[in-house]
N, C-alpha and C positions, 0 to 999 in steps of 0.2 A: 407420198406413201412411204412409211418407214420400212426398213429392211433389217435383217439380222446379219451381222458380220461375225464370222467365226475366226477365232484365233487360238493360239496355244503357246504355252510358256513353261518355265521351270523355276523352282526354288532351288538354286544351286547351293551346295554346302560342302564343307571340308573339315577335317579335324586338324587343328594346329595345337600340338602338345596334347592336352586333355580337353580342349575346348572346341565346341562346334561353332564354326564361323559360317555366316550366311552372306551370299552375294547380293548386293543391291546395285541397280544401274541408275545413273543420273542422266535423264533424257535432255538433250540439248534444247530443242525448241519448246517443249512443254515446261522445262525447268522444274521437273518433279523427280521423285525417287520411287522406284518401282522394282519389279522383277523382270528378267528377260522374257519377252513375248513378241508375237507378231502374227499377222494375218496369214491364213492358209493360201498357198498358191492354188491355181485351178487344178482340180483333181487330186490334190494332196490330202493325206490323212493327218489327223490331229497329232498322233505320236511323232511322225517324221517332221511335221512343221515345228513342233516344240524343240526337237534336236537341232534342226536347221537354223531356226531363229536364234537359239542360244549361241550357236557357233558364229553366226553373222554379227550378232550384237556384242559378244564378249570375247570372241576368239577362242572359246573353250569348247572342246569336243567332249560331249557327255552322252551317257545312256540314261534311259528313264528308270526311275525307281518307283516307289509307291504313288498311286494316283491320289492327288489331294483334293480333287473335286473341281467344280466349275463356278466361276463368278460371272454375274450378269450385271451390266449397267447400261444406262442410256447416254449416248454421245450428244454433244451440243446440238448437232443437226437433227436429232430425234431418232436416229437409228439405234437399235439395240446391239450390244456387243457381248458375245459369250466367249469366255476364255477358259480353256481347260488347262490345268496345271499338274505337273508331276514334281516330286522331289528328284533331285539329280546330284549324285555325289561327284565331286570334282577331284580327280586324282592329282598328285603332285606332278606327274608327267604332263598332264593337260595344262596345268598352270605354267610349267616351264616352257611349253611350246605354244602358248597363247600368242596370237598375232594382233591383239587388240591395240588400237591407237585411238585417241580421242578424235571424234568425227562429228559430222553434222547431225547424226542421230543420237549417239551416246557420247556424252562429254567426259564421263568418269565411271570407274568401277570402284565399289567400296565393299570390303569385307568387314562384317559387323558381328559381334558376339550376340548370342541368342537374346540376352536381356535387353539389348539396345535396338533390335530390329524394328519392333512395333512403333517405337517413337520416331524412327527415321522415315517410315513410309508415309507418303502423301495422302493416299486414299484409304477410306474405310474398308472398301471391298478387299483391298490387298492385306489390310490388317486382319480381317476375318479369315482370309485364306491362310495367313501366317499362323494364326491360332491353331489351325488343324495340324500344321507342321510341328509347332511347338508341343502340342499334346502328344504326338508320336515320339518326339525327341524325349519328352519326360518319361515315357514308357520304355525308353531305350530301344525303340522300334523304328528308327528312321533309316538305319542301315539294313537294307532289305535285299532279298533275292526273289526271282520270279520263276514260275513254271507256267509255260504257255501250252495249252492244249489246243491243237490245231486239227481241224477236220480236213482231210485231203481235198484238193481241188476237184473240179468236175471231171469225171472219167468217162471213157467210152462205155456204152451199155454192153452187158454180156450178150453175146451173139455167136453165130457160127464162126465168125472171124476171131472172136475173143471168148472161147468157151471156158477157159480157166479163169476163175474170178481174180486170183492173185496176180495174174499177168495182164490184166486190163490196164492200158496206158491212159494218160490224160487225153481228153478231147482237145481240140483247138482252143475252145473257150477255157478249158482247165489249164492249158499251158500259159495262156494270157494271165489267168489268175495267179499262177505260181510266180510269174515275173512281177506282177503288181504287189504281191505280198512282201517282196524283198525289203524295200525301205521301211515298211510298217513293222515287220518283225525285227529288222536290224536296229530299230530305235530302242529296243529293250535290251540290247547288248547280250545276245545269247552266247554263252561260253561253250555249251554243248548242244548238239542236235541229235535227237533220237527219232527213229522212224520204225513203223511196221515194215515187215519184209515185203509187203504187197507193192507192186510196181507203182501204183498210183500215189501211194504215200511217199515213196522214195522220190518220184518225179516232182512232187509238190515242194519239197525242201531242197532239191538239187540246185536251183538257181541261187538260193540263199547261201548254201554251203560253198558254192563256187566264189561268190563275192567275198565271203568271210575267210576263205581259205581253210575251211574246217571239214573234217570227215564226218559222215553221217554214221551214227552208231545204230546198226540194224538190230532190231529185237523182234523175234517171232512172237514174243509174249504180247506185243502190241497189235498183232494182226487179228483180223476178224475170224480167220480160220481157227486160230487157237481159242478165241473167245467163244466161237460156236460150239466148242466141245464142252463148255461149262467150266473149264479150268482157269481160275483167276489167280491162282497162287503165284504164277510167274509174273503177272501184272503187278501184284503187290510188291514183289521183290524189285522190279524195275522202278516203280514209283517211289518206294522206300529208299532205294539207293540214290535217286535224284534228290530227294529231300535231305538225305544225310550229307550230301556234298555241298549243299547250300550255295550252289552256283546257278546262274541264270540258265534255264534249259527250255528247249522247244521239243514238244512231243507230237509227232505227226502220226495220226491214227484214224480210226473209222467211226462213223456215227454211232453204231451200237456200243462201241468200246468206251466212248467218251464219258457216259455217266459213271461207269465203274472206275475209270481212271480218276475222275473227280472225287469219288467216294474214297478211294485210296489216299488221295491228298488230304482229305478230311481226317482219316484215321491216322495217318502218319504225323499229323501236326496237332492233334487234339482239338480240331476245329468243331464248331457246332454245325450239324447238318441243317438244311432248310431249303425252301423253295428256290432260293437264289441259285442252287446247284443245277436245278432243271433248266433255268433260264440260261445258265452259262454253258450248258452242254447240248442244248437243242439247236445245233449249228447247221446252217446250210453249207454246201461245198465251198471250201476256201476260207471259211470263217474261223475265228479263234478267240479264246478267252485267256486272259492273263491273270494268274493268281499270285498275289504278293504275300511274302512272309518275312518275318524278322530273321536276319541272319544269325544274330546272337541268341535269340529265343524262338526258334522255329516251332517249339511246342506251344507257343502262345496262340497259335492258330492263324487262320487266314485274315490278313489285314484289309485287303481290298480285292475286288474282282472287276475286271473290265472286259467287255465283249465287243468284237469288231466283225460285223458281217461285211463282205465285200459288196461294193456297189456294182450293179450290172448295167 
């Protein structure tokens, strides 16, 4: 009986002079040329697996950029393999600190110009994946930033013990969710963390902020209390400011606020509205959606959206 094997990887790129260079890996045993990728460890998320496998295979520490899609193929033994890929920009600092040495898994790393990548790849599925990357590069949209809309983790129910809604803490299950979120959110390289002033939203991003050594920027405009008043002008200012900075950001907020936050992302970037926004904001506790935009041309609209519910 065949099974499905899940894996994740990256199309790593860097700018050398005025030229985009793409990283290819030469695998030792298979004697092929591909992109960095690997199978998920037990309980691991796709985003973190992509970052971890890239580091293990190439010695390069990266953060995930725009989602490039998934390729599926059948292995010689009959199992299906599904590999999710992201673009990942490699900084010069990462190159200088790479610990790569030829080994039993990867025999060589090769930086190749855009025009030569397709001809160097061994497999058709990789070539088709690269076509997606090349199309984004042709639009000058491969250098991206992301805004992650995060619904707070599971909180204690309102009761006589917690009569004030904004002071409700996370439940035990919610605290576990907050810890589980850390590697998933960290994979997208957040530069700033924003949160509603409600305790449950602050507690959701507290573990991530501690790991990254970043302060949480508390915004009443992201709270449900303010949203309940019908005043969304402050929400527009917050989301507009995030887009203006073009830096990776996480926004920890509430279920009712999420659709309006996504709508403000659409309005701030000239994106087209659609049913995809409903799917990206109908999130259970602890789930999040990542919206990707071109850093150079944010007004070109949303490039991709990916949604991650937590497994229970």
